[in-house]
C-alpha positions in Angstrom: -0.2 -0.2 0.0 1.2 3.5 -0.4 1.9 5.5 2.1 -0.5 8.6 1.4 -2.8 5.6 1.1 -1.7 4.5 4.7 -3.0 8.0 6.0 -6.2 9.5 4.2 -7.7 5.4 5.3 -6.5 6.8 8.7 -8.3 9.7 9.2 -11.4 8.0 7.6 -10.8 6.2 10.3 -10.5 2.6 7.7 -7.1 1.5 9.0 -6.9 -2.9 9.1 -5.6 -3.7 12.5 -2.6 -6.2 10.0 -2.3 -2.2 8.4 -2.9 0.0 11.6 0.6 -1.5 13.1 2.1 -1.5 9.3 1.0 2.4 10.8 2.9 2.4 13.9 5.9 1.1 12.7 5.9 3.2 9.3 6.1 6.1 11.7 9.2 6.1 13.9 10.9 4.5 11.1 10.4 6.2 8.4 10.8 10.7 9.0 9.3 12.1 6.0 6.3 9.0 6.8 5.7 10.8 10.2 6.8 14.5 9.0 3.7 13.8 6.2 1.3 12.1 8.7 1.9 16.0 11.0 1.8 18.0 9.0 -2.2 16.5 7.6 -2.7 16.4 11.3 -2.5 20.4 11.4 -4.1 21.0 8.4 -7.2 18.9 10.1 -6.7 21.2 13.5 -6.4 24.0 12.3 -9.7 23.9 10.0 -11.7 23.0 13.0 -10.4 26.0 15.1 -11.6 27.6 11.8 -15.2 26.1 11.8 -14.7 26.5 15.8 -14.4 30.3 15.9 -17.1 30.6 12.8 -19.7 28.9 14.8 -18.7 30.7 18.2 -19.3 34.2 16.2 -22.1 32.8 15.0 -24.1 31.5 18.5 -22.5 35.4 19.7 -24.4 37.1 16.6 -27.7 35.7 17.7 -27.4 36.4 21.7 -26.6 39.9 21.2 -29.7 42.0 22.1 -33.2 42.9 20.2 -33.1 45.8 18.8 -36.4 47.7 19.1 -38.5 48.5 15.3 -37.1 52.4 15.4 -33.6 51.2 15.3 -34.1 48.4 12.6 -35.4 50.6 10.1 -32.9 52.9 10.8 -30.8 50.8 10.2 -32.7 49.1 6.9 -32.8 52.5 5.4 -28.6 52.0 6.0 -28.8 48.5 4.4 -30.3 49.8 1.3 -28.4 52.8 0.7 -24.8 50.4 1.0 -26.4 46.9 0.0 -24.4 45.5 -3.3 -21.8 47.3 -1.2 -22.1 44.7 0.7 -23.2 41.7 -1.4 -20.1 41.9 -2.9 -17.5 42.2 -0.1 -19.3 39.6 1.8 -19.5 36.9 -1.5 -15.9 37.3 -2.5 -13.2 35.6 -1.6 -10.9 36.3 1.4 -8.0 34.9 0.3 -5.5 35.9 3.4 -8.1 34.1 6.3 -7.8 31.3 3.7 -4.6 31.3 3.9 -3.7 31.7 7.4 -6.1 28.8 7.6 -4.5 26.2 5.1 -0.8 27.9 5.0 1.2 24.9 7.8 4.9 25.8 7.2 6.2 22.0 5.9 8.6 20.9 8.7 12.2 19.7 8.7 12.2 16.4 7.5 16.0 16.1 6.4 18.6 16.7 8.2 17.5 17.4 12.4 19.0 21.1 14.2 22.2 20.1 16.0 23.8 23.2 17.5 27.1 22.5 19.3 28.4 19.9 17.3 31.3 21.3 15.5 30.1 20.4 12.5 29.9 23.1 9.7 28.4 22.0 6.6 26.1 24.0 5.0 22.9 21.6 4.7 23.7 21.8 8.4 24.0 24.8 8.7 20.3 26.6 6.1 17.9 24.1 8.7 19.3 25.4 11.3 18.3 29.1 10.6 15.1 27.3 8.9 14.3 25.4 12.8 15.2 28.7 14.2 13.4 30.8 11.2 16.2 32.6 9.8 14.9 32.3 6.2 16.6 35.0 5.2 20.2 33.3 6.4 17.9 29.8 4.7 17.9 30.9 1.6 20.6 32.3 0.9 21.9 28.3 1.8 19.8 26.5 0.1 20.2 28.1 -2.8 24.0 27.6 -2.3 23.5 23.7 -1.9 20.9 23.6 -5.0 23.3 24.8 -7.2 26.4 23.3 -6.3 24.1 20.1 -5.9 21.0 20.3 -7.6 18.3 18.0 -4.5 15.7 19.0 -4.7 15.4 18.7 -1.1 17.0 22.2 -1.2 15.0 23.5 -3.9 11.9 22.8 -2.2 13.2 24.2 1.7 14.0 27.7 -0.6 10.8 27.6 -1.5 9.3 28.2 1.9 12.0 30.2 2.8 10.6 32.8 0.0 7.1 31.9 1.3 8.0 33.0 4.7 8.4 35.4 3.3 6.5 37.1 2.0 7.8 36.4 -1.6 5.0 34.4 -2.8 6.6 35.7 -7.3 10.1 33.9 -6.2 8.2 31.3 -4.3 6.4 30.1 -7.1 9.2 30.0 -9.3 10.6 27.3 -7.9 7.8 25.2 -6.5 7.0 25.1 -10.9 11.1 24.4 -11.4 10.6 21.4 -13.5 12.4 18.9 -10.8 9.1 18.3 -9.0 7.8 17.4 -11.6 10.5 13.5 -11.5 9.8 10.6 -8.6 10.5 14.1 -5.8 9.0 13.2 -2.9 8.3 16.5 -2.5 6.2 16.9 -6.4 2.2 16.8 -4.1 3.4 19.1 -1.6 5.1 22.0 -4.3 2.6 21.8 -5.5 -0.2 22.7 -3.2 2.5 24.7 -1.4 2.5 26.8 -4.9 -1.3 26.8 -5.2 -1.6 28.4 -1.8 1.8 30.6 -3.5 -1.3 31.8 -6.5 -4.2 32.0 -3.2 -2.3 34.3 -2.0 -1.9 36.8 -4.4 -5.5 35.9 -5.4 -5.1 34.0 -8.4 -8.3 31.9 -7.9 -8.1 30.1 -11.4 -4.3 29.4 -10.9 -4.2 28.6 -7.3 -7.9 26.2 -8.6 -6.6 24.0 -11.2 -3.3 24.1 -8.6 -6.1 22.3 -6.9 -7.6 20.3 -9.1 -4.9 18.7 -10.2 -3.9 17.2 -6.9 -7.3 15.9 -6.3 -6.9 14.2 -9.3 -4.6 10.9 -7.9 -3.3 10.2 -4.9 -1.2 12.0 -2.2 -0.8 13.2 1.0 -2.2 17.2 -0.4 -5.7 15.3 -2.1 -8.0 15.8 0.0 -6.5 19.4 1.4 -7.1 20.3 -1.6 -10.6 18.5 -1.9 -12.0 21.3 0.5 -10.0 23.8 -0.4 -11.0 23.6 -3.5 -15.0 24.0 -1.7 -14.0 27.2 -0.4 -12.6 28.8 -3.2 -16.5 27.4 -5.3 
């Protein structure tokens, strides 16, 4: 069974006893699988929290004291004047809100951050900067690593660093690089982050196209893509 399928079946509660044992083994022995699982779990948690917040706000609205008819008449008069503006604002896509709900910084699954061991190799330094939120340094170091090694992980984390620095156009240039269309473990994740970058840039058509491509095959981001597409409709 593909690793993505284990994650999907876990969240849908469809794992058999044998599959559950294999799932737990993968979590313990495969850092990339564990990171993919944690990422999906964090996305689902963020979605749930936002749904609860929205429901809470709805209940608060109903709990507000009723206004007198005089005030209701005045409010209705104002609504007539600004009705079209309000309608457009209510039904327009809130790109920033959606982005914040679905964006999660991709975890370091390549090199554990260990400081004070005497190592000065670029990979360790790059991931130390990344894990500590120094994305300017991380960006510079991942760029150097990719230029000298062509390792796809360096290009991918360069893209995430650019997103953290709010350089979304540059991040898109990275995620749309053909290297991720090969057998890269970052293929579906690069598509997911490209979709989020388009979302942040308010390019709904491009974001939708990328998300739709993610829904057409089994991958770790398929379920999140389906949910985000539904929000964009």
